All heavy atoms as TSV, in Angstrom:
chain	resi	resn	atom	element	x	y	z
A	1	MET	N	N	6.028	6.989	0.824
A	1	MET	CA	C	4.874	6.424	1.481
A	1	MET	C	C	5.098	6.302	2.977
A	1	MET	O	O	4.164	6.413	3.737
A	1	MET	CB	C	4.539	5.065	0.886
A	1	MET	CG	C	3.938	5.146	-0.493
A	1	MET	SD	S	3.407	3.553	-1.128
A	1	MET	CE	C	4.971	2.834	-1.575
A	2	GLY	N	N	6.338	6.063	3.367
A	2	GLY	CA	C	6.630	5.893	4.781
A	2	GLY	C	C	6.307	7.117	5.608
A	2	GLY	O	O	5.740	7.012	6.697
A	3	TYR	N	N	6.649	8.303	5.100
A	3	TYR	CA	C	6.369	9.536	5.849
A	3	TYR	C	C	4.874	9.798	5.954
A	3	TYR	O	O	4.381	10.214	7.002
A	3	TYR	CB	C	7.051	10.735	5.182
A	3	TYR	CG	C	8.558	10.717	5.308
A	3	TYR	CD1	C	9.354	10.643	4.172
A	3	TYR	CD2	C	9.181	10.757	6.543
A	3	TYR	CE1	C	10.736	10.615	4.270
A	3	TYR	CE2	C	10.560	10.725	6.658
A	3	TYR	CZ	C	11.335	10.655	5.517
A	3	TYR	OH	O	12.701	10.625	5.622
A	4	VAL	N	N	4.151	9.542	4.891
A	4	VAL	CA	C	2.698	9.769	4.895
A	4	VAL	C	C	2.015	8.806	5.860
A	4	VAL	O	O	1.182	9.203	6.672
A	4	VAL	CB	C	2.108	9.636	3.475
A	4	VAL	CG1	C	0.591	9.707	3.503
A	4	VAL	CG2	C	2.673	10.706	2.557
A	5	SER	N	N	2.376	7.528	5.791
A	5	SER	CA	C	1.743	6.550	6.679
A	5	SER	C	C	2.113	6.800	8.139
A	5	SER	O	O	1.275	6.664	9.027
A	5	SER	CB	C	2.100	5.126	6.263
A	5	SER	OG	O	3.486	4.911	6.336
A	6	THR	N	N	3.348	7.190	8.400
A	6	THR	CA	C	3.766	7.499	9.771
A	6	THR	C	C	3.010	8.701	10.317
A	6	THR	O	O	2.510	8.667	11.448
A	6	THR	CB	C	5.284	7.743	9.839
A	6	THR	OG1	O	5.964	6.560	9.403
A	6	THR	CG2	C	5.726	8.094	11.250
A	7	ALA	N	N	2.902	9.756	9.535
A	7	ALA	CA	C	2.179	10.955	9.974
A	7	ALA	C	C	0.707	10.645	10.245
A	7	ALA	O	O	0.141	11.098	11.246
A	7	ALA	CB	C	2.300	12.061	8.935
A	8	ALA	N	N	0.090	9.863	9.379
A	8	ALA	CA	C	-1.318	9.492	9.580
A	8	ALA	C	C	-1.473	8.639	10.835
A	8	ALA	O	O	-2.388	8.855	11.638
A	8	ALA	CB	C	-1.839	8.747	8.357
A	9	HIS	N	N	-0.570	7.686	11.029
A	9	HIS	CA	C	-0.632	6.792	12.187
A	9	HIS	C	C	-0.436	7.562	13.494
A	9	HIS	O	O	-1.164	7.342	14.467
A	9	HIS	CB	C	0.421	5.698	12.038
A	9	HIS	CG	C	0.358	4.632	13.078
A	9	HIS	ND1	N	-0.689	3.747	13.180
A	9	HIS	CD2	C	1.216	4.312	14.073
A	9	HIS	CE1	C	-0.470	2.933	14.186
A	9	HIS	NE2	N	0.688	3.257	14.745
A	10	VAL	N	N	0.522	8.470	13.521
A	10	VAL	CA	C	0.803	9.255	14.727
A	10	VAL	C	C	-0.412	10.097	15.122
A	10	VAL	O	O	-0.683	10.304	16.303
A	10	VAL	CB	C	2.045	10.151	14.497
A	10	VAL	CG1	C	2.175	11.225	15.547
A	10	VAL	CG2	C	3.300	9.297	14.456
A	11	ARG	N	N	-1.161	10.540	14.130
A	11	ARG	CA	C	-2.326	11.382	14.408
A	11	ARG	C	C	-3.614	10.589	14.584
A	11	ARG	O	O	-4.704	11.131	14.556
A	11	ARG	CB	C	-2.465	12.417	13.318
A	11	ARG	CG	C	-1.307	13.414	13.437
A	11	ARG	CD	C	-1.339	14.523	12.470
A	11	ARG	NE	N	-0.293	15.502	12.700
A	11	ARG	CZ	C	1.009	15.312	12.613
A	11	ARG	NH1	N	1.481	14.122	12.360
A	11	ARG	NH2	N	1.875	16.285	12.792
A	12	GLY	N	N	-3.483	9.259	14.740
A	12	GLY	CA	C	-4.623	8.434	15.106
A	12	GLY	C	C	-5.374	7.765	13.963
A	12	GLY	O	O	-6.392	7.124	14.201
A	13	SER	N	N	-4.896	7.891	12.742
A	13	SER	CA	C	-5.572	7.242	11.620
A	13	SER	C	C	-5.184	5.772	11.553
A	13	SER	O	O	-4.092	5.384	11.964
A	13	SER	CB	C	-5.193	7.903	10.297
A	13	SER	OG	O	-5.680	9.221	10.255
A	14	GLN	N	N	-6.080	4.972	11.013
A	14	GLN	CA	C	-5.793	3.563	10.796
A	14	GLN	C	C	-4.929	3.444	9.547
A	14	GLN	O	O	-5.249	4.007	8.506
A	14	GLN	CB	C	-7.081	2.782	10.602
A	14	GLN	CG	C	-6.871	1.311	10.371
A	14	GLN	CD	C	-8.172	0.576	10.109
A	14	GLN	OE1	O	-9.242	1.150	10.098
A	14	GLN	NE2	N	-8.066	-0.721	9.888
A	15	VAL	N	N	-3.831	2.715	9.661
A	15	VAL	CA	C	-2.913	2.532	8.537
A	15	VAL	C	C	-2.808	1.036	8.251
A	15	VAL	O	O	-2.527	0.240	9.149
A	15	VAL	CB	C	-1.514	3.110	8.848
A	15	VAL	CG1	C	-0.544	2.813	7.730
A	15	VAL	CG2	C	-1.609	4.605	9.102
A	16	LEU	N	N	-3.057	0.667	7.001
A	16	LEU	CA	C	-2.952	-0.722	6.569
A	16	LEU	C	C	-2.013	-0.784	5.380
A	16	LEU	O	O	-2.279	-0.191	4.333
A	16	LEU	CB	C	-4.329	-1.272	6.166
A	16	LEU	CG	C	-4.357	-2.665	5.534
A	16	LEU	CD1	C	-3.842	-3.718	6.520
A	16	LEU	CD2	C	-5.757	-3.006	5.069
A	17	GLY	N	N	-0.903	-1.476	5.545
A	17	GLY	CA	C	0.038	-1.674	4.449
A	17	GLY	C	C	-0.213	-3.022	3.798
A	17	GLY	O	O	-0.237	-4.043	4.471
A	18	ILE	N	N	-0.458	-3.017	2.490
A	18	ILE	CA	C	-0.718	-4.255	1.751
A	18	ILE	C	C	0.464	-4.492	0.823
A	18	ILE	O	O	0.779	-3.640	-0.007
A	18	ILE	CB	C	-2.038	-4.152	0.965
A	18	ILE	CG1	C	-3.183	-3.809	1.920
A	18	ILE	CG2	C	-2.316	-5.462	0.224
A	18	ILE	CD1	C	-4.488	-3.493	1.240
A	19	ILE	N	N	1.109	-5.640	0.984
A	19	ILE	CA	C	2.345	-5.902	0.260
A	19	ILE	C	C	2.396	-7.362	-0.187
A	19	ILE	O	O	1.958	-8.247	0.560
A	19	ILE	CB	C	3.571	-5.556	1.142
A	19	ILE	CG1	C	4.866	-5.706	0.385
A	19	ILE	CG2	C	3.573	-6.361	2.418
A	19	ILE	CD1	C	6.064	-5.123	1.106
A	20	PRO	N	N	2.894	-7.613	-1.403
A	20	PRO	CA	C	3.092	-9.007	-1.825
A	20	PRO	C	C	4.121	-9.702	-0.928
A	20	PRO	O	O	5.104	-9.091	-0.505
A	20	PRO	CB	C	3.619	-8.881	-3.257
A	20	PRO	CG	C	3.148	-7.541	-3.719
A	20	PRO	CD	C	3.173	-6.678	-2.497
A	21	THR	N	N	3.881	-10.960	-0.657
A	21	THR	CA	C	4.744	-11.728	0.242
A	21	THR	C	C	6.206	-11.708	-0.203
A	21	THR	O	O	7.107	-11.575	0.624
A	21	THR	CB	C	4.244	-13.180	0.345
A	21	THR	OG1	O	2.871	-13.156	0.752
A	21	THR	CG2	C	5.043	-13.985	1.347
A	22	ALA	N	N	6.445	-11.806	-1.504
A	22	ALA	CA	C	7.825	-11.815	-2.004
A	22	ALA	C	C	8.565	-10.534	-1.632
A	22	ALA	O	O	9.756	-10.575	-1.308
A	22	ALA	CB	C	7.830	-12.003	-3.518
A	23	LEU	N	N	7.879	-9.399	-1.662
A	23	LEU	CA	C	8.524	-8.137	-1.284
A	23	LEU	C	C	8.697	-8.039	0.224
A	23	LEU	O	O	9.680	-7.484	0.712
A	23	LEU	CB	C	7.714	-6.949	-1.804
A	23	LEU	CG	C	7.657	-6.793	-3.318
A	23	LEU	CD1	C	6.793	-5.600	-3.691
A	23	LEU	CD2	C	9.052	-6.636	-3.898
A	24	ALA	N	N	7.752	-8.571	0.975
A	24	ALA	CA	C	7.858	-8.541	2.438
A	24	ALA	C	C	9.031	-9.393	2.905
A	24	ALA	O	O	9.762	-9.011	3.818
A	24	ALA	CB	C	6.559	-9.028	3.068
A	25	GLU	N	N	9.217	-10.534	2.260
A	25	GLU	CA	C	10.320	-11.426	2.645
A	25	GLU	C	C	11.678	-10.830	2.289
A	25	GLU	O	O	12.667	-11.096	2.948
A	25	GLU	CB	C	10.152	-12.786	1.969
A	25	GLU	CG	C	8.983	-13.576	2.503
A	25	GLU	CD	C	8.693	-14.835	1.713
A	25	GLU	OE1	O	9.310	-15.045	0.647
A	25	GLU	OE2	O	7.834	-15.607	2.162
A	26	GLY	N	N	11.728	-10.000	1.260
A	26	GLY	CA	C	12.981	-9.371	0.852
A	26	GLY	C	C	13.294	-8.108	1.624
A	26	GLY	O	O	14.259	-7.426	1.344
A	27	ASN	N	N	12.447	-7.750	2.598
A	27	ASN	CA	C	12.616	-6.558	3.433
A	27	ASN	C	C	12.630	-5.270	2.604
A	27	ASN	O	O	13.347	-4.331	2.911
A	27	ASN	CB	C	13.873	-6.670	4.295
A	27	ASN	CG	C	13.834	-5.697	5.463
A	27	ASN	OD1	O	12.757	-5.284	5.889
A	27	ASN	ND2	N	14.987	-5.330	5.971
A	28	PHE	N	N	11.832	-5.215	1.534
A	28	PHE	CA	C	11.717	-4.009	0.724
A	28	PHE	C	C	10.775	-2.992	1.363
A	28	PHE	O	O	10.793	-1.829	1.002
A	28	PHE	CB	C	11.204	-4.351	-0.685
A	28	PHE	CG	C	12.197	-5.102	-1.508
A	28	PHE	CD1	C	12.063	-6.459	-1.708
A	28	PHE	CD2	C	13.281	-4.448	-2.073
A	28	PHE	CE1	C	12.981	-7.162	-2.470
A	28	PHE	CE2	C	14.206	-5.140	-2.835
A	28	PHE	CZ	C	14.051	-6.501	-3.029
A	29	ALA	N	N	9.947	-3.438	2.279
A	29	ALA	CA	C	8.930	-2.570	2.865
A	29	ALA	C	C	9.506	-1.563	3.854
A	29	ALA	O	O	8.930	-0.510	4.066
A	29	ALA	CB	C	7.856	-3.412	3.555
A	30	GLY	N	N	10.617	-1.875	4.467
A	30	GLY	CA	C	11.170	-0.979	5.470
A	30	GLY	C	C	10.407	-1.089	6.778
A	30	GLY	O	O	9.863	-2.136	7.116
A	31	LYS	N	N	10.329	0.008	7.503
A	31	LYS	CA	C	9.660	0.044	8.802
A	31	LYS	C	C	8.150	-0.128	8.620
A	31	LYS	O	O	7.534	0.540	7.794
A	31	LYS	CB	C	9.956	1.381	9.482
A	31	LYS	CG	C	9.328	1.521	10.834
A	31	LYS	CD	C	9.627	2.891	11.422
A	31	LYS	CE	C	8.809	3.097	12.682
A	31	LYS	NZ	N	8.836	4.472	13.115
A	32	ILE	N	N	7.554	-1.008	9.421
A	32	ILE	CA	C	6.114	-1.257	9.360
A	32	ILE	C	C	5.405	-0.297	10.318
A	32	ILE	O	O	5.750	-0.191	11.483
A	32	ILE	CB	C	5.788	-2.709	9.760
A	32	ILE	CG1	C	6.536	-3.700	8.869
A	32	ILE	CG2	C	4.287	-2.955	9.733
A	32	ILE	CD1	C	6.235	-3.574	7.406
A	33	VAL	N	N	4.421	0.421	9.784
A	33	VAL	CA	C	3.608	1.335	10.587
A	33	VAL	C	C	2.167	0.852	10.489
A	33	VAL	O	O	1.663	0.628	9.405
A	33	VAL	CB	C	3.709	2.779	10.045
A	33	VAL	CG1	C	2.801	3.713	10.824
A	33	VAL	CG2	C	5.140	3.265	10.106
A	34	GLY	N	N	1.512	0.673	11.626
A	34	GLY	CA	C	0.139	0.195	11.596
A	34	GLY	C	C	0.090	-1.297	11.342
A	34	GLY	O	O	0.947	-2.057	11.786
A	35	GLU	N	N	-0.900	-1.704	10.580
A	35	GLU	CA	C	-1.132	-3.118	10.301
A	35	GLU	C	C	-0.580	-3.487	8.924
A	35	GLU	O	O	-0.629	-2.690	7.996
A	35	GLU	CB	C	-2.642	-3.365	10.334
A	35	GLU	CG	C	-3.062	-4.788	10.204
A	35	GLU	CD	C	-4.580	-4.939	10.259
A	35	GLU	OE1	O	-5.267	-3.989	10.643
A	35	GLU	OE2	O	-5.048	-6.018	9.880
A	36	GLU	N	N	-0.065	-4.708	8.789
A	36	GLU	CA	C	0.446	-5.184	7.497
A	36	GLU	C	C	-0.354	-6.396	7.055
A	36	GLU	O	O	-0.629	-7.296	7.846
A	36	GLU	CB	C	1.919	-5.562	7.597
A	36	GLU	CG	C	2.486	-6.081	6.286
A	36	GLU	CD	C	3.926	-6.541	6.411
A	36	GLU	OE1	O	4.809	-5.678	6.415
A	36	GLU	OE2	O	4.132	-7.765	6.529
A	37	LEU	N	N	-0.730	-6.406	5.784
A	37	LEU	CA	C	-1.429	-7.540	5.187
A	37	LEU	C	C	-0.612	-8.013	3.997
A	37	LEU	O	O	-0.352	-7.240	3.075
A	37	LEU	CB	C	-2.830	-7.122	4.731
A	37	LEU	CG	C	-3.652	-8.154	3.978
A	37	LEU	CD1	C	-3.932	-9.369	4.872
A	37	LEU	CD2	C	-4.961	-7.538	3.520
A	38	GLN	N	N	-0.184	-9.277	4.035
A	38	GLN	CA	C	0.591	-9.832	2.933
A	38	GLN	C	C	-0.329	-10.605	2.005
A	38	GLN	O	O	-1.214	-11.338	2.461
A	38	GLN	CB	C	1.695	-10.747	3.455
A	38	GLN	CG	C	2.753	-9.993	4.233
A	38	GLN	CD	C	3.890	-10.889	4.682
A	38	GLN	OE1	O	4.044	-12.019	4.223
A	38	GLN	NE2	N	4.700	-10.391	5.601
A	39	VAL	N	N	-0.118	-10.418	0.704
A	39	VAL	CA	C	-0.906	-11.105	-0.318
A	39	VAL	C	C	0.051	-11.866	-1.235
A	39	VAL	O	O	1.216	-11.501	-1.361
A	39	VAL	CB	C	-1.770	-10.114	-1.130
A	39	VAL	CG1	C	-2.829	-9.478	-0.244
A	39	VAL	CG2	C	-0.923	-9.032	-1.784
A	40	PRO	N	N	-0.443	-12.918	-1.915
A	40	PRO	CA	C	0.449	-13.732	-2.741
A	40	PRO	C	C	0.989	-13.020	-3.984
A	40	PRO	O	O	2.151	-13.197	-4.332
A	40	PRO	CB	C	-0.401	-14.935	-3.148
A	40	PRO	CG	C	-1.701	-14.813	-2.469
A	40	PRO	CD	C	-1.765	-13.502	-1.789
A	41	ILE	N	N	0.170	-12.227	-4.666
A	41	ILE	CA	C	0.597	-11.603	-5.921
A	41	ILE	C	C	0.144	-10.150	-5.989
A	41	ILE	O	O	-0.751	-9.721	-5.259
A	41	ILE	CB	C	0.064	-12.374	-7.154
A	41	ILE	CG1	C	-1.467	-12.445	-7.140
A	41	ILE	CG2	C	0.672	-13.771	-7.232
A	41	ILE	CD1	C	-2.071	-13.051	-8.385
A	42	MET	N	N	0.749	-9.386	-6.903
A	42	MET	CA	C	0.461	-7.952	-7.038
A	42	MET	C	C	-1.014	-7.665	-7.342
A	42	MET	O	O	-1.578	-6.704	-6.832
A	42	MET	CB	C	1.336	-7.337	-8.141
A	42	MET	CG	C	2.798	-7.256	-7.801
A	42	MET	SD	S	3.147	-6.087	-6.487
A	42	MET	CE	C	3.095	-4.554	-7.368
A	43	GLN	N	N	-1.644	-8.490	-8.187
A	43	GLN	CA	C	-3.045	-8.252	-8.517
A	43	GLN	C	C	-3.933	-8.348	-7.280
A	43	GLN	O	O	-4.904	-7.598	-7.143
A	43	GLN	CB	C	-3.529	-9.235	-9.603
A	43	GLN	CG	C	-3.022	-8.911	-10.987
A	43	GLN	CD	C	-1.550	-9.277	-11.190
A	43	GLN	OE1	O	-0.975	-10.050	-10.425
A	43	GLN	NE2	N	-0.940	-8.701	-12.203
A	44	ASP	N	N	-3.595	-9.244	-6.364
A	44	ASP	CA	C	-4.344	-9.340	-5.113
A	44	ASP	C	C	-4.170	-8.080	-4.276
A	44	ASP	O	O	-5.072	-7.675	-3.547
A	44	ASP	CB	C	-3.899	-10.557	-4.298
A	44	ASP	CG	C	-4.351	-11.870	-4.911
A	44	ASP	OD1	O	-5.214	-11.854	-5.812
A	44	ASP	OD2	O	-3.829	-12.921	-4.493
A	45	MET	N	N	-3.004	-7.455	-4.389
A	45	MET	CA	C	-2.749	-6.213	-3.652
A	45	MET	C	C	-3.747	-5.127	-4.069
A	45	MET	O	O	-4.327	-4.440	-3.232
A	45	MET	CB	C	-1.321	-5.739	-3.883
A	45	MET	CG	C	-0.957	-4.492	-3.101
A	45	MET	SD	S	0.688	-3.877	-3.486
A	45	MET	CE	C	0.389	-3.109	-5.068
A	46	ILE	N	N	-3.971	-4.991	-5.381
A	46	ILE	CA	C	-4.907	-3.984	-5.884
A	46	ILE	C	C	-6.313	-4.259	-5.364
A	46	ILE	O	O	-7.002	-3.347	-4.893
A	46	ILE	CB	C	-4.902	-3.963	-7.432
A	46	ILE	CG1	C	-3.533	-3.578	-7.962
A	46	ILE	CG2	C	-5.989	-3.047	-7.967
A	46	ILE	CD1	C	-3.106	-2.166	-7.650
A	47	TRP	N	N	-6.754	-5.520	-5.434
A	47	TRP	CA	C	-8.106	-5.860	-4.970
A	47	TRP	C	C	-8.259	-5.613	-3.469
A	47	TRP	O	O	-9.294	-5.122	-3.016
A	47	TRP	CB	C	-8.451	-7.302	-5.330
A	47	TRP	CG	C	-8.574	-7.502	-6.796
A	47	TRP	CD1	C	-7.769	-8.274	-7.589
A	47	TRP	CD2	C	-9.517	-6.888	-7.685
A	47	TRP	NE1	N	-8.161	-8.168	-8.898
A	47	TRP	CE2	C	-9.235	-7.331	-8.991
A	47	TRP	CE3	C	-10.576	-5.997	-7.497
A	47	TRP	CZ2	C	-9.971	-6.922	-10.092
A	47	TRP	CZ3	C	-11.301	-5.583	-8.606
A	47	TRP	CH2	C	-11.003	-6.051	-9.876
A	48	LYS	N	N	-7.247	-5.953	-2.687
A	48	LYS	CA	C	-7.310	-5.715	-1.228
A	48	LYS	C	C	-7.324	-4.217	-0.932
A	48	LYS	O	O	-7.997	-3.769	-0.006
A	48	LYS	CB	C	-6.137	-6.389	-0.510
A	48	LYS	CG	C	-6.231	-7.881	-0.459
A	48	LYS	CD	C	-7.393	-8.317	0.423
A	48	LYS	CE	C	-7.442	-9.823	0.522
A	48	LYS	NZ	N	-8.607	-10.280	1.268
A	49	MET	N	N	-6.572	-3.442	-1.718
A	49	MET	CA	C	-6.593	-1.989	-1.535
A	49	MET	C	C	-8.000	-1.451	-1.791
A	49	MET	O	O	-8.502	-0.615	-1.040
A	49	MET	CB	C	-5.581	-1.310	-2.460
A	49	MET	CG	C	-4.162	-1.481	-2.009
A	49	MET	SD	S	-2.862	-0.846	-3.122
A	49	MET	CE	C	-3.583	0.452	-4.032
A	50	LEU	N	N	-8.632	-1.924	-2.845
A	50	LEU	CA	C	-9.993	-1.482	-3.159
A	50	LEU	C	C	-10.972	-1.872	-2.061
A	50	LEU	O	O	-11.865	-1.097	-1.705
A	50	LEU	CB	C	-10.446	-2.062	-4.505
A	50	LEU	CG	C	-9.824	-1.430	-5.737
A	50	LEU	CD1	C	-10.117	-2.266	-6.973
A	50	LEU	CD2	C	-10.330	-0.013	-5.931
A	51	ASP	N	N	-10.823	-3.070	-1.513
A	51	ASP	CA	C	-11.734	-3.556	-0.466
A	51	ASP	C	C	-11.563	-2.826	0.862
A	51	ASP	O	O	-12.500	-2.740	1.645
A	51	ASP	CB	C	-11.513	-5.058	-0.219
A	51	ASP	CG	C	-12.019	-5.928	-1.343
A	51	ASP	OD1	O	-12.831	-5.440	-2.165
A	51	ASP	OD2	O	-11.610	-7.099	-1.406
A	52	ASN	N	N	-10.370	-2.304	1.131
A	52	ASN	CA	C	-10.057	-1.767	2.459
A	52	ASN	C	C	-9.848	-0.260	2.511
A	52	ASN	O	O	-9.419	0.250	3.539
A	52	ASN	CB	C	-8.798	-2.456	3.002
A	52	ASN	CG	C	-9.048	-3.895	3.354
A	52	ASN	OD1	O	-9.663	-4.191	4.358
A	52	ASN	ND2	N	-8.598	-4.819	2.515
A	53	SER	N	N	-10.130	0.458	1.428
A	53	SER	CA	C	-9.796	1.879	1.394
A	53	SER	C	C	-11.010	2.758	1.162
A	53	SER	O	O	-11.951	2.372	0.480
A	53	SER	CB	C	-8.783	2.150	0.277
A	53	SER	OG	O	-7.618	1.414	0.498
A	54	ASP	N	N	-10.941	3.942	1.740
A	54	ASP	CA	C	-11.948	4.974	1.489
A	54	ASP	C	C	-11.444	5.976	0.460
A	54	ASP	O	O	-12.227	6.624	-0.215
A	54	ASP	CB	C	-12.277	5.724	2.788
A	54	ASP	CG	C	-12.914	4.823	3.826
A	54	ASP	OD1	O	-13.742	3.976	3.444
A	54	ASP	OD2	O	-12.577	4.957	5.013
A	55	ALA	N	N	-10.130	6.120	0.362
A	55	ALA	CA	C	-9.526	7.082	-0.565
A	55	ALA	C	C	-8.124	6.595	-0.914
A	55	ALA	O	O	-7.560	5.737	-0.233
A	55	ALA	CB	C	-9.454	8.463	0.076
A	56	PHE	N	N	-7.567	7.172	-1.979
A	56	PHE	CA	C	-6.225	6.805	-2.418
A	56	PHE	C	C	-5.402	8.064	-2.626
A	56	PHE	O	O	-5.913	9.086	-3.073
A	56	PHE	CB	C	-6.273	6.026	-3.742
A	56	PHE	CG	C	-6.933	4.685	-3.606
A	56	PHE	CD1	C	-8.284	4.540	-3.832
A	56	PHE	CD2	C	-6.193	3.583	-3.227
A	56	PHE	CE1	C	-8.897	3.314	-3.697
A	56	PHE	CE2	C	-6.793	2.351	-3.081
A	56	PHE	CZ	C	-8.154	2.218	-3.320
A	57	ILE	N	N	-4.116	7.952	-2.322
A	57	ILE	CA	C	-3.155	9.019	-2.588
A	57	ILE	C	C	-2.073	8.407	-3.473
A	57	ILE	O	O	-1.501	7.375	-3.128
A	57	ILE	CB	C	-2.508	9.543	-1.294
A	57	ILE	CG1	C	-3.570	10.126	-0.370
A	57	ILE	CG2	C	-1.428	10.565	-1.604
A	57	ILE	CD1	C	-3.034	10.474	1.004
A	58	ALA	N	N	-1.810	9.035	-4.603
A	58	ALA	CA	C	-0.745	8.553	-5.488
A	58	ALA	C	C	0.458	9.482	-5.353
A	58	ALA	O	O	0.359	10.672	-5.621
A	58	ALA	CB	C	-1.229	8.523	-6.931
A	59	LEU	N	N	1.559	8.936	-4.909
A	59	LEU	CA	C	2.800	9.689	-4.780
A	59	LEU	C	C	3.644	9.476	-6.030
A	59	LEU	O	O	3.470	8.489	-6.746
A	59	LEU	CB	C	3.549	9.228	-3.531
A	59	LEU	CG	C	2.777	9.389	-2.220
A	59	LEU	CD1	C	3.567	8.774	-1.074
A	59	LEU	CD2	C	2.478	10.837	-1.943
A	60	PRO	N	N	4.560	10.380	-6.323
A	60	PRO	CA	C	5.392	10.222	-7.519
A	60	PRO	C	C	6.073	8.858	-7.541
A	60	PRO	O	O	6.584	8.387	-6.533
A	60	PRO	CB	C	6.423	11.337	-7.397
A	60	PRO	CG	C	5.773	12.356	-6.532
A	60	PRO	CD	C	4.902	11.593	-5.577
A	61	GLY	N	N	6.020	8.239	-8.700
A	61	GLY	CA	C	6.614	6.915	-8.850
A	61	GLY	C	C	6.889	6.633	-10.307
A	61	GLY	O	O	7.017	7.544	-11.118
A	62	GLY	N	N	6.931	5.382	-10.630
A	62	GLY	CA	C	7.241	4.978	-11.998
A	62	GLY	C	C	6.051	4.352	-12.695
A	62	GLY	O	O	4.893	4.630	-12.387
A	63	ILE	N	N	6.344	3.468	-13.617
A	63	ILE	CA	C	5.319	2.802	-14.415
A	63	ILE	C	C	4.360	2.005	-13.530
A	63	ILE	O	O	3.157	1.980	-13.771
A	63	ILE	CB	C	5.980	1.875	-15.466
A	63	ILE	CG1	C	6.834	2.686	-16.428
A	63	ILE	CG2	C	4.937	1.056	-16.210
A	63	ILE	CD1	C	6.069	3.691	-17.249
A	64	GLY	N	N	4.869	1.368	-12.492
A	64	GLY	CA	C	4.010	0.594	-11.597
A	64	GLY	C	C	2.981	1.467	-10.894
A	64	GLY	O	O	1.837	1.054	-10.683
A	65	THR	N	N	3.378	2.682	-10.534
A	65	THR	CA	C	2.450	3.614	-9.900
A	65	THR	C	C	1.334	3.991	-10.865
A	65	THR	O	O	0.160	4.020	-10.495
A	65	THR	CB	C	3.185	4.883	-9.431
A	65	THR	OG1	O	4.218	4.506	-8.521
A	65	THR	CG2	C	2.240	5.848	-8.746
A	66	LEU	N	N	1.696	4.262	-12.112
A	66	LEU	CA	C	0.681	4.582	-13.121
A	66	LEU	C	C	-0.270	3.416	-13.327
A	66	LEU	O	O	-1.483	3.607	-13.449
A	66	LEU	CB	C	1.349	4.954	-14.449
A	66	LEU	CG	C	2.037	6.300	-14.496
A	66	LEU	CD1	C	2.766	6.470	-15.834
A	66	LEU	CD2	C	1.038	7.423	-14.290
A	67	GLU	N	N	0.264	2.214	-13.358
A	67	GLU	CA	C	-0.582	1.025	-13.521
A	67	GLU	C	C	-1.584	0.914	-12.374
A	67	GLU	O	O	-2.764	0.665	-12.592
A	67	GLU	CB	C	0.280	-0.246	-13.581
A	67	GLU	CG	C	-0.528	-1.512	-13.742
A	67	GLU	CD	C	0.323	-2.768	-13.747
A	67	GLU	OE1	O	1.549	-2.671	-13.554
A	67	GLU	OE2	O	-0.261	-3.841	-13.926
A	68	ASP	N	N	-1.112	1.136	-11.144
A	68	ASP	CA	C	-1.997	1.097	-9.979
A	68	ASP	C	C	-3.100	2.139	-10.079
A	68	ASP	O	O	-4.272	1.864	-9.811
A	68	ASP	CB	C	-1.212	1.294	-8.690
A	68	ASP	CG	C	-0.250	0.155	-8.377
A	68	ASP	OD1	O	-0.374	-0.922	-9.004
A	68	ASP	OD2	O	0.631	0.359	-7.531
A	69	ILE	N	N	-2.739	3.351	-10.469
A	69	ILE	CA	C	-3.733	4.428	-10.599
A	69	ILE	C	C	-4.802	4.066	-11.615
A	69	ILE	O	O	-5.998	4.213	-11.366
A	69	ILE	CB	C	-3.042	5.754	-11.009
A	69	ILE	CG1	C	-2.161	6.260	-9.875
A	69	ILE	CG2	C	-4.074	6.810	-11.401
A	69	ILE	CD1	C	-1.234	7.392	-10.283
A	70	PHE	N	N	-4.384	3.564	-12.770
A	70	PHE	CA	C	-5.352	3.198	-13.815
A	70	PHE	C	C	-6.242	2.038	-13.400
A	70	PHE	O	O	-7.436	2.030	-13.696
A	70	PHE	CB	C	-4.643	2.893	-15.128
A	70	PHE	CG	C	-4.033	4.118	-15.770
A	70	PHE	CD1	C	-2.729	4.082	-16.219
A	70	PHE	CD2	C	-4.754	5.295	-15.902
A	70	PHE	CE1	C	-2.158	5.208	-16.812
A	70	PHE	CE2	C	-4.188	6.419	-16.482
A	70	PHE	CZ	C	-2.891	6.386	-16.940
A	71	GLN	N	N	-5.697	1.063	-12.702
A	71	GLN	CA	C	-6.506	-0.069	-12.254
A	71	GLN	C	C	-7.536	0.365	-11.216
A	71	GLN	O	O	-8.672	-0.089	-11.235
A	71	GLN	CB	C	-5.622	-1.176	-11.670
A	71	GLN	CG	C	-4.897	-1.952	-12.728
A	71	GLN	CD	C	-4.127	-3.133	-12.152
A	71	GLN	OE1	O	-4.157	-3.383	-10.958
A	71	GLN	NE2	N	-3.430	-3.848	-13.015
A	72	ILE	N	N	-7.153	1.255	-10.335
A	72	ILE	CA	C	-8.074	1.721	-9.294
A	72	ILE	C	C	-9.144	2.627	-9.897
A	72	ILE	O	O	-10.303	2.574	-9.513
A	72	ILE	CB	C	-7.295	2.427	-8.169
A	72	ILE	CG1	C	-6.527	1.375	-7.387
A	72	ILE	CG2	C	-8.217	3.226	-7.266
A	72	ILE	CD1	C	-5.503	1.905	-6.440
A	73	ALA	N	N	-8.765	3.435	-10.885
A	73	ALA	CA	C	-9.708	4.364	-11.497
A	73	ALA	C	C	-10.714	3.664	-12.405
A	73	ALA	O	O	-11.791	4.195	-12.659
A	73	ALA	CB	C	-8.946	5.432	-12.292
A	74	SER	N	N	-10.369	2.482	-12.889
A	74	SER	CA	C	-11.292	1.814	-13.836
A	74	SER	C	C	-12.257	0.881	-13.152
A	74	SER	O	O	-12.203	0.583	-12.032
A	74	SER	CB	C	-10.493	1.047	-14.875
A	74	SER	OG	O	-9.715	0.036	-14.282
């Protein structure tokens, strides 16, 4: 995700990273590109993504990625 968000940001696109506070405090996010919005829980992350996005890109991941895709598609 970091390479995609960096490339989009460098080329002038608006980038918004939405992350649960617990992950942000643990420094799991890495380098911040664009704007960051922290939410209390994972379910809030999905709702904020839906409210703030025009499109979604799913990169290879695990079970959590599949869960996100299904929640957004439904």
